[in-house]
C-alpha positions as CSV (number, residue, x, y, z in Angstrom):
1,M,-31.6,-33.3,25.0
2,K,-32.4,-29.1,25.5
3,K,-28.8,-29.3,26.7
4,L,-27.1,-30.8,23.5
5,I,-28.9,-28.7,20.7
6,I,-27.9,-25.5,22.9
7,I,-24.0,-27.2,22.3
8,L,-24.5,-27.7,18.9
9,L,-25.8,-24.5,18.5
10,I,-23.1,-22.5,20.1
11,I,-20.7,-25.1,18.6
12,S,-22.3,-24.3,15.1
13,L,-22.1,-20.6,15.5
14,L,-18.7,-20.4,16.4
15,L,-17.5,-22.7,13.6
16,I,-19.8,-20.0,11.0
17,F,-17.9,-16.7,12.5
18,A,-14.6,-18.6,12.4
19,L,-14.5,-20.0,9.3
20,P,-13.8,-16.6,7.3
21,W,-10.6,-16.3,9.5
22,W,-9.6,-20.0,9.4
23,G,-6.5,-20.1,7.1
24,A,-6.1,-16.2,6.5
25,E,-2.3,-16.0,7.4
26,E,-1.3,-18.7,5.0
27,E,-2.6,-16.2,2.0
28,T,-1.0,-13.2,3.3
29,H,2.5,-12.4,2.6
30,I,4.2,-10.4,5.5
31,L,7.3,-8.6,5.5
32,K,8.9,-7.3,8.8
33,Q,11.3,-4.1,8.5
34,E,12.6,-2.7,12.0
35,G,10.1,-4.2,14.4
36,D,6.8,-3.5,11.9
37,T,5.2,-5.8,10.5
38,V,3.7,-5.1,6.9
39,L,1.2,-6.8,5.5
40,T,3.0,-7.2,1.5
41,K,0.1,-8.4,-0.6
42,K,-1.6,-5.2,0.2
43,I,1.5,-2.7,0.2
44,E,4.0,-4.2,-3.1
45,G,2.8,-4.1,-6.9
46,I,2.0,-1.3,-9.3
47,F,1.1,1.9,-8.9
48,T,-0.1,4.1,-12.0
49,G,-1.4,8.2,-11.6
50,E,-1.1,10.8,-12.9
51,L,0.1,14.0,-10.8
52,P,0.6,17.2,-10.9
53,C,3.8,19.1,-12.0
54,A,4.3,23.0,-11.8
55,D,6.0,24.0,-15.4
56,C,4.0,21.1,-17.3
57,A,1.4,18.6,-18.3
58,G,1.5,16.5,-15.6
59,I,3.4,13.7,-14.6
60,E,2.9,10.4,-15.6
61,T,4.1,8.0,-12.3
62,T,4.4,4.3,-12.4
63,L,5.8,2.9,-8.9
64,Q,5.9,-0.6,-8.9
65,L,7.2,-1.7,-5.4
66,F,8.2,-5.5,-4.8
67,L,8.4,-7.5,-1.6
68,D,11.9,-7.6,-1.5
69,G,11.6,-4.0,-0.6
70,K,13.4,-2.6,-3.5
71,Y,11.0,-0.2,-5.8
72,E,11.3,1.1,-9.5
73,L,9.9,4.6,-9.8
74,T,9.2,6.2,-13.9
75,E,8.0,9.3,-13.9
76,N,7.0,11.2,-17.4
77,Y,7.2,14.6,-17.1
78,N,4.7,15.5,-20.1
79,G,6.4,17.2,-22.7
80,K,9.7,17.7,-20.4
81,G,12.0,14.4,-20.8
82,I,11.2,10.9,-19.1
83,F,13.2,10.3,-15.2
84,I,13.9,6.4,-14.1
85,S,14.6,5.4,-10.7
86,D,14.9,2.7,-8.3
87,G,15.7,1.8,-4.9
88,T,14.9,1.0,-1.4
89,W,10.6,1.0,0.1
90,Q,10.7,1.0,3.9
91,K,6.9,1.5,5.5
92,I,7.2,3.9,9.1
93,P,6.5,1.7,11.8
94,H,3.3,2.0,12.9
95,T,1.8,4.0,10.2
96,S,0.4,3.2,7.0
97,I,3.1,5.4,5.8
98,I,6.1,3.6,3.3
99,K,9.1,6.2,2.0
100,L,11.2,5.9,-1.4
101,S,14.8,6.0,0.7
102,E,16.9,6.9,-2.3
103,D,14.0,9.6,-4.0
104,N,13.0,11.2,-0.2
105,Q,9.0,10.1,-1.7
106,F,6.6,9.7,1.1
107,Y,2.8,7.7,0.7
108,E,0.3,6.6,2.3
109,I,-1.6,3.1,2.0
110,T,-5.4,3.9,1.7
111,K,-7.8,1.4,2.5
112,S,-8.7,0.5,-0.9
113,G,-5.0,-0.4,-1.2
114,D,-4.2,2.7,-3.0
115,L,-1.0,5.3,-2.4
116,L,-1.3,8.5,-1.2
117,R,1.4,11.0,-2.8
118,L,2.6,13.0,0.7
119,D,4.6,16.2,0.6
120,P,8.6,15.4,1.6
121,Q,7.7,15.6,5.5
122,G,5.4,12.9,4.9
123,Y,2.3,15.2,5.7
124,P,-0.8,15.4,3.5
125,I,-0.4,17.9,0.8
126,A,-3.5,20.4,0.1
127,S,-3.6,19.8,-3.8
128,E,-7.5,19.8,-5.9
129,F,-5.4,17.7,-7.9
130,D,-5.7,13.6,-7.8
131,M,-2.4,12.7,-5.5
132,R,-3.4,9.3,-6.1
133,L,-1.4,5.9,-7.8
134,K,-3.9,3.6,-8.4
135,K,-3.1,-0.2,-7.8
136,K,-3.2,-2.1,-11.2
């Protein structure tokens, strides 16, 4: 009888810890790019923020990433004009960095799911300004 209770207790504990993970793959859309798996549910979407500008009040930026690997980037240089571009994005294999191919821009995917603007070589920018685009 004690063995039966112990076995039932072990099975119950296993089920308690396994249930949160049960079916997790079904809820996540996966996109394979260059041999690397990207969790696009976290990446795809609309990201907005105001990035610093050398000769204007700021760049109101909206970046929309699509599941099919395409993007649309709108940059409103306050007082200077609006620029819209589109193209393809890709995740750099084995990193948390994405690259906008046509604009040669790099962003790091943060743990919160936001995007952090990087320099043209893909390294963090040392700045006192917020370089983050927040996911809507």
